[in-house]
C-alpha positions as CSV (number, residue, x, y, z in Angstrom):
1,M,218.6,-0.6,68.3
2,P,217.6,-3.7,66.3
3,A,216.0,-3.6,62.9
4,V,212.4,-4.7,62.5
5,G,212.0,-5.0,58.8
6,T,213.0,-2.7,56.1
7,G,212.9,1.0,57.1
8,A,211.7,0.2,60.6
9,R,213.4,0.5,64.0
10,D,212.3,-0.7,67.4
11,R,212.7,0.4,71.0
12,R,211.2,-0.6,74.3
13,L,210.2,2.1,76.8
14,S,209.8,1.5,80.5
15,L,206.6,3.0,82.0
16,P,206.0,4.5,85.4
17,R,203.5,2.7,87.7
18,W,200.7,5.1,86.8
19,Y,200.7,5.9,83.1
20,D,197.7,6.6,80.9
21,A,198.8,5.9,77.4
22,V,195.4,6.7,75.7
23,G,194.8,9.9,77.6
24,T,198.4,11.1,77.0
25,L,198.6,10.3,73.3
26,R,195.1,11.5,72.5
27,Q,196.5,15.0,73.0
28,L,198.4,14.5,69.7
29,T,195.2,13.8,67.7
30,F,192.8,16.3,66.1
31,S,189.7,14.1,66.3
32,R,189.5,10.3,65.7
33,W,189.8,10.9,62.0
34,D,193.1,12.9,62.1
35,P,194.9,12.2,58.9
36,C,198.3,12.4,60.7
37,A,197.7,10.6,64.0
38,R,195.2,8.0,65.3
39,F,194.7,4.9,67.3
40,V,194.4,1.6,65.3
41,D,193.7,-1.7,67.1
42,G,195.0,-0.3,70.4
43,A,198.2,1.1,69.0
44,F,198.9,4.8,68.5
45,W,200.3,5.9,65.0
46,W,201.8,9.3,64.4
47,A,203.1,10.7,61.1
48,V,205.6,13.5,61.2
49,R,208.1,15.4,59.1
50,T,211.5,15.0,60.9
51,P,214.9,16.6,60.2
52,D,215.8,13.3,58.5
53,G,212.7,13.1,56.4
54,P,209.1,11.7,56.7
55,A,208.5,9.2,59.4
56,T,205.7,7.3,61.2
57,L,205.9,6.3,64.9
58,C,203.9,3.4,66.3
59,L,203.5,3.2,70.1
60,R,202.1,-0.1,71.3
61,R,201.5,-1.1,74.9
62,E,203.1,-4.5,75.9
63,E,202.7,-5.6,79.5
64,D,204.5,-3.0,81.6
65,G,206.3,-1.3,78.7
66,L,205.7,0.6,75.5
67,I,207.1,-0.7,72.2
68,A,208.1,2.2,69.9
69,T,208.5,1.4,66.2
70,G,209.6,3.9,63.5
71,Y,209.2,3.7,59.8
72,G,210.6,5.8,56.9
73,P,213.7,7.9,56.5
74,G,213.1,9.6,59.9
75,A,212.6,6.3,61.8
76,G,215.7,6.7,63.8
77,W,214.7,10.3,64.9
78,V,211.2,9.3,66.0
79,V,212.3,6.2,67.8
80,E,215.0,8.2,69.7
81,R,212.4,10.8,70.7
82,A,209.6,8.2,71.4
83,D,209.8,8.6,75.2
84,A,209.2,12.4,74.8
85,V,206.3,11.9,72.4
86,A,204.8,9.4,74.8
87,G,205.1,12.1,77.6
88,L,207.7,10.1,79.5
89,R,210.0,13.1,79.8
90,D,207.2,15.1,81.4
91,D,208.4,16.2,84.9
92,V,205.5,16.2,87.3
93,T,207.7,17.0,90.3
94,G,206.0,19.4,92.6
95,F,202.6,19.3,91.0
96,A,201.0,17.2,93.7
97,E,202.0,19.9,96.2
98,V,200.6,22.9,94.3
99,A,197.5,20.9,93.3
100,G,196.6,20.9,96.9
101,A,195.9,24.6,96.6
102,H,192.3,23.8,95.4
103,P,190.2,20.7,96.1
104,V,189.1,20.4,92.5
105,V,192.6,20.4,91.1
106,A,193.7,18.0,93.9
107,E,191.0,15.5,92.9
108,L,191.9,15.9,89.2
109,A,195.6,15.3,89.9
110,R,194.7,12.1,91.8
111,T,192.1,10.8,89.3
112,Y,194.3,11.5,86.2
113,R,197.7,10.9,87.9
114,G,198.7,8.8,84.8
115,L,198.2,11.6,82.4
116,R,201.4,13.1,80.9
117,L,202.2,16.0,78.5
118,P,203.7,14.8,75.2
119,A,206.7,16.8,73.7
120,T,206.9,16.1,70.0
121,G,209.9,18.4,69.3
122,R,208.2,19.6,66.1
123,V,206.8,23.1,66.0
124,F,205.4,23.7,62.5
125,A,203.1,20.6,62.4
126,R,201.3,21.8,65.6
127,L,201.3,25.4,64.3
128,L,199.5,24.4,61.2
129,R,196.7,23.0,63.3
130,A,196.7,25.9,65.7
131,V,196.3,28.5,62.8
132,C,193.4,26.5,61.5
133,E,191.8,26.6,64.9
134,Q,192.0,30.4,65.2
135,K,188.6,32.0,66.0
136,V,186.4,29.3,64.4
137,T,184.5,26.3,65.6
138,G,186.2,23.0,66.1
139,K,184.4,21.5,63.1
140,E,185.5,24.3,60.9
141,A,189.1,24.0,62.1
142,Y,189.3,20.3,61.6
143,R,187.8,20.5,58.1
144,A,190.4,23.1,57.0
145,Y,193.3,21.2,58.7
146,A,192.3,17.9,57.2
147,A,191.8,19.4,53.7
148,I,195.2,21.1,53.8
149,V,197.0,17.9,54.9
150,R,195.3,15.8,52.3
151,R,195.9,18.4,49.6
152,F,199.6,19.3,50.4
153,G,200.8,16.4,52.5
154,E,202.1,13.1,51.3
155,P,201.5,9.4,52.2
156,A,203.3,8.4,55.4
157,P,205.7,5.5,55.5
158,G,204.5,2.4,57.4
159,P,201.6,0.0,57.2
160,V,198.8,2.4,58.3
161,R,197.3,4.8,55.9
162,L,198.3,8.2,57.3
163,R,199.6,11.4,55.8
164,V,202.7,13.4,56.7
165,P,202.0,17.1,57.3
166,P,202.8,19.4,54.4
167,A,206.4,20.6,54.0
168,P,206.6,24.3,55.1
169,E,208.2,25.4,51.9
170,V,205.3,24.0,49.9
171,L,202.8,26.0,52.0
172,A,205.0,29.2,51.9
173,A,204.9,29.1,48.1
174,T,201.1,28.6,47.9
175,P,199.0,31.7,47.2
176,Y,196.4,32.6,49.8
177,W,193.5,32.0,47.4
178,A,194.5,28.3,47.0
179,F,193.5,27.8,50.6
180,H,190.1,29.4,50.1
181,P,188.2,26.2,48.9
182,L,189.9,24.3,51.7
183,G,188.2,26.4,54.4
184,L,190.9,29.0,55.2
185,E,190.1,32.6,54.6
186,Q,192.9,35.1,53.6
187,R,193.7,36.2,57.2
188,R,194.5,32.7,58.4
189,A,196.1,31.7,55.1
190,D,198.4,34.7,55.2
191,T,199.4,33.8,58.7
192,L,200.1,30.2,57.8
193,C,202.2,31.2,54.8
194,R,204.2,33.7,56.9
195,A,204.9,31.1,59.6
196,A,205.8,28.5,56.9
197,A,208.4,30.9,55.5
198,C,210.3,31.0,58.8
199,A,209.5,27.4,59.9
200,D,213.2,26.5,59.9
201,R,214.0,29.1,62.5
202,L,211.0,28.0,64.6
203,E,212.2,24.4,64.6
204,R,215.6,25.5,65.9
205,C,214.3,27.2,69.0
206,A,216.0,25.9,72.2
207,D,213.0,26.0,74.5
208,A,209.4,27.0,74.9
209,G,210.3,30.6,75.9
210,E,212.4,31.2,72.7
211,A,209.7,29.5,70.6
212,T,207.0,31.7,72.1
213,A,209.0,34.9,71.4
214,R,209.6,33.9,67.8
215,L,206.0,32.7,67.2
216,T,204.4,35.9,68.6
217,A,206.7,38.0,66.5
218,I,204.9,36.7,63.4
219,P,201.9,38.8,62.4
220,G,198.7,36.9,63.0
221,I,200.1,34.7,65.8
222,G,199.3,35.7,69.4
223,P,199.6,34.2,72.9
224,W,196.8,31.7,72.3
225,T,198.4,30.1,69.2
226,A,201.9,30.2,70.7
227,A,200.6,28.4,73.9
228,E,198.8,25.7,71.9
229,V,202.1,25.0,70.0
230,V,204.6,25.0,72.8
231,R,202.5,22.9,75.1
232,T,202.7,20.1,72.6
233,A,206.0,20.7,70.9
234,Y,207.9,21.3,74.1
235,G,205.6,19.7,76.7
236,D,205.4,23.1,78.5
237,P,203.2,22.5,81.6
238,D,202.8,26.2,82.2
239,A,201.5,27.3,78.8
240,V,198.1,28.9,79.2
241,S,196.0,29.6,76.1
242,V,195.1,33.2,76.8
243,G,192.4,34.4,74.4
244,D,190.5,31.2,74.2
245,Y,186.7,31.3,73.8
246,H,186.0,28.6,76.4
247,I,188.9,28.1,78.7
248,P,188.5,31.2,80.9
249,N,184.9,30.2,81.6
250,T,185.9,26.6,82.3
251,V,188.6,27.7,84.8
252,A,186.2,30.3,86.5
253,W,183.5,27.7,86.8
254,A,185.7,24.9,88.1
255,L,187.8,26.9,90.5
256,A,185.4,29.6,91.6
257,G,181.9,28.5,90.7
258,E,181.5,31.4,88.4
259,P,179.8,30.7,85.0
260,R,181.8,33.3,83.1
261,G,185.4,34.6,83.4
262,D,187.8,36.6,81.3
263,D,191.5,36.1,80.8
264,A,192.5,38.2,83.8
265,R,190.2,36.2,86.1
266,M,191.5,32.9,84.6
267,L,195.1,33.9,85.2
268,A,194.4,35.0,88.8
269,L,192.7,31.7,89.6
270,L,195.6,29.7,88.0
271,E,198.3,31.7,89.8
272,P,198.6,29.3,92.7
273,F,199.6,26.6,90.1
274,R,202.3,28.6,88.4
275,G,204.6,26.2,86.7
276,H,201.7,23.9,86.0
277,R,199.0,26.2,84.9
278,G,198.7,24.6,81.4
279,R,198.6,21.2,83.1
280,V,195.6,22.3,85.1
281,C,193.8,23.4,82.0
282,V,194.6,20.0,80.3
283,L,193.2,18.2,83.3
284,L,190.0,20.2,83.3
285,E,189.5,19.5,79.6
286,T,190.3,15.8,80.1
287,A,187.7,15.6,82.8
288,G,185.1,17.2,80.6
289,V,184.6,20.2,82.9
290,S,182.7,23.0,81.1
291,A,180.9,26.1,82.2
292,P,177.1,26.4,81.7
293,R,176.2,27.4,78.2
294,F,174.2,30.6,77.6
295,G,173.2,31.7,74.1
296,P,173.6,30.1,70.7
297,R,176.7,28.2,69.6
298,M,179.0,29.7,67.0
299,P,177.7,29.0,63.5
300,L,179.5,26.9,60.9
301,R,180.6,28.8,57.8
302,S,181.8,28.0,54.3
303,F,184.5,30.3,53.1
304,A,184.4,28.6,49.6
305,S,181.1,30.4,48.9
306,Y,182.3,33.9,49.8
């Protein structure tokens, strides 16, 4: 693995014939202004805290390949795992067959055949975002997440201005009220601190099943949060976000023409795709499928004024 300047390492990744780099890597961003991950001039940049220290990974398309460059103390770690981060370890074997169980899913599988599921190998960074997303609007979640990263994170190595997610031990030692002006009320702040205190055990999980069990044993973390985490950290194609505000309606509308559905109905409709149920949900989201809206949207709130 040749050096590419001080603190940087390089690797070339071969790509399958159908590969959607933008669609795949966009799954690792929390809006276009994500302080930890974004696209800059066609390249994807991702800042992460690795077992070897902070690192930034750059993934840049070059002809029929992907150039992975790592920066910082954890450069070797991110470059070695770059193929997983890029979704190139995602096993789509058998999905085309089960996708044929429904014409909508079959069409999505064909249209987005280049989409892959990333597997970052890092649990807590995704858990931080998932806790911020619990039972609030997307804007509220992003504001809290970005504020926490900017307040407790650190500048990422490399030429692009990003921030490395906060160290778990820093968040674990922070009192709940310090998160209040950042947009996190006590319930989510306590959940985040509890998770941060056992982050080391979470990172050592062997697979998505073990991680789900350990995550859901933490008070304040349920099936929705665990699924959101393992789908990204482990690339689990079967992780379904049970308890989501929108996904049951989306699945019911797309697969049965029903404008509303609960978790039980969603799981029943997804059963023919077991093993790839989470992948189906990702495809529906990527395609912009949504159920008809009835009633007002959830209001934005400011916890700092409470």
